[in-house]
Phi, psi and omega in degrees: 000133179283122183301141177250315183284130179301340176295337181282339186218355185229314185243152175101140178273143183304322184304317181269331177300322182300329180299328186254007177291162182304313185292317181290325176299316177300321180297320178299317179297317179295323179299319179292317178301321179293319179296324177298316179297318180295325178295320179297326178297317183294331177278339182095018183278330181223161181291149177302319182298325180293315179296321178297317180293317179298315180298319181297322185266354181280065183214147179288353171288333181257317181260114186266142177304319182300321180289320178301318180295320178300315181292321182295330177300329180272315186279336186058031182213115189293317183287324175298324178295321178296313182294322178293318180295323177293318180298324181299328185265355179276138178278161178063215181258019181301326183302331184288348181263357181291136174069022185296119176079000186262159167250164188305317185281353165298323181278312185297307184291329176290322175296321176304315181299321177296322176294320179300319179302310183292314185292317181289333175296316178295315180297317179299319179298319180290323176298323178294322176297318179296314179303317180297318179297321180290321177297320178300316178293322178298318178296310186296327187244032177305322185247015178278100187283138178213167174288139163278160180220129172230142184057024182078006183250156178295138177231196179296160184287160174213193172237154177296328177298324179294319178300315180292324178296321177296319177295319180299319179292326178296317177296320179298322178294324176296322177295322176297316180297320179299318179295317181294330183289332189307315184293339180261344184258323183278067188234132174242185179208153168212083187218010172080196193292328179229013176095002183271340183071020185303319183288349182268352177083194188292342181258026185305311183293323178293320176300314180299313180300316182295314181296314185285330174295319177303321182271000180061042179240158173278175185245136173293123185299309177223115182250165164260228173282346183231164170294140183300131187281356171299332178294317179290324177302319181296319177299310182295326176296319178295316179297320177295323178296314177299315180300322179295319176298318180297319178291324176300312179297315182297320180296322178295317177298316180300317180291317181289344178269356176306145180303325182290338182251300172052047179266338174218168176203143171296157176296151183214126179278099186293340181281327188233329190290141179246129181272329182206146179285346182235335182250099187299338186278349191290138172228087189272150177280064192292328180291316178296325177292321177298317179300317180300315181295315182287332176299323179293326177294316180301313181295331182294339180286350179297320183298305178297328180297314180292325179290331177295335182288346180266099185252152172285119176051237183273357175159139163233187187256006186297330182289332191300304182296320181297315183292336177296335175271303195289326182291303179295318183297316183293319180288316180296316182290321179296315176301320182296314184288330173294318178300316181292322177291328175299318178295318179301310184287329179294324184248020184292134172269129179243135185243086181300324180296322178292325177299320178293318179299318182295331179291340181276343186302321185271013176055035176084359183303322179298346181269009179300322179296321179298316177296319178302315180297321179296319178299318178298319179296337179263014170108352180283145177296147185300317180297317179295319180296320179296315182294320178299314182287330176298311180294320180297316180295318179295320178295319180298317180294318182294323183267357181056047176238169182286159177299322180298313181299317179294320181291321183295333175298316177290323184295325180298327181286323190243351182049057183284317183220156172282160179297326178297319179293323178295314180299320179297316181292333183272355179276115183304327182293341179268002184230055180249003176055227183266020184310309185297319180292322178299314180295319178303318181294320178296315180298317180299321182284322191254347184282079183216000000 
């Protein structure tokens, strides 16, 4: 079959894609069926030999995806096809004990939880790699002075290290959220068609506890036919949040790589890489652009996810088809864009000299706040100092002269500050506030 989905041939790391592949998905379902059989043994419902045989054969080495598909063509029911295919390969009468007392989504949602465990472990590991890359940049550029920018305009100075430290803390918060989510997400169920466990008999709750403990999962407190989808909503919200951070970082790289700014740049293989099919000079921030585009796809899955939580009574089937797309795609893509941003920051080119040049463009205007603060320190009222510097800055811009030159005209009339004091206030390196201490604290917290 010729692949259609870009996840099959363009995006996504093999490590996490494999979790959601057809064969591995079948394996998760078989793993749950085997755990169910073992739970029945402990209650005394089925023979030990039957559970052993089911466990032995509950493997994709024995149960083939192709056979499950053949059966599903007839049954029009995927889980029934799995149970029949498993029963076919079991010796003796073990097959008759498969799926005993369960409904399909006892198996499906519990298998989902097993996938969540594996996928979020991989994603968390990648987030840690990204955090480490950002901390490294924060260390390296603690004192690399650059312009801050608000509303797209030049503001007071900061350091590139501070920007990276802020990003590192944002990633760290996502890791905290991921950890907090586990107890609410790694949840399975064994409670039957409407959550009562009626088909499981008098030991229903014990069976559920035994099966899910075996699988190292938590238990849905009160289920319908499915695990409550507020849990899935929380996962997708977190993934959308992470994706938004990745696009935020990527957008900053794209903007700072503009020719007019050129303070950073993605790595570029000058020997082989092509920027444009028609413009030979181009060196585009293609990885950051890819991250921006895929982040939007991840966020788009929020709508169907939230709508899936709205079920008819104790369950309808509307979530099933939708979740086959949104769960694997959102996890695979989120891991991918975190991986790609890690690569961007690991190999990022930073141009401190260009940062210094850019600070000269505005003729010192961004340092108006520094001069205002110095005036206040010398006894002028804050409001008066602000108004003086507002007029001075506007005059400097109108006359196309430096802020110092415009201020010294006023200074000559009133002798507000010495020239040495003015020069000190206009030096960006002298107006970084607590930047260094903030970065030190971030490094101390995250450098592990």
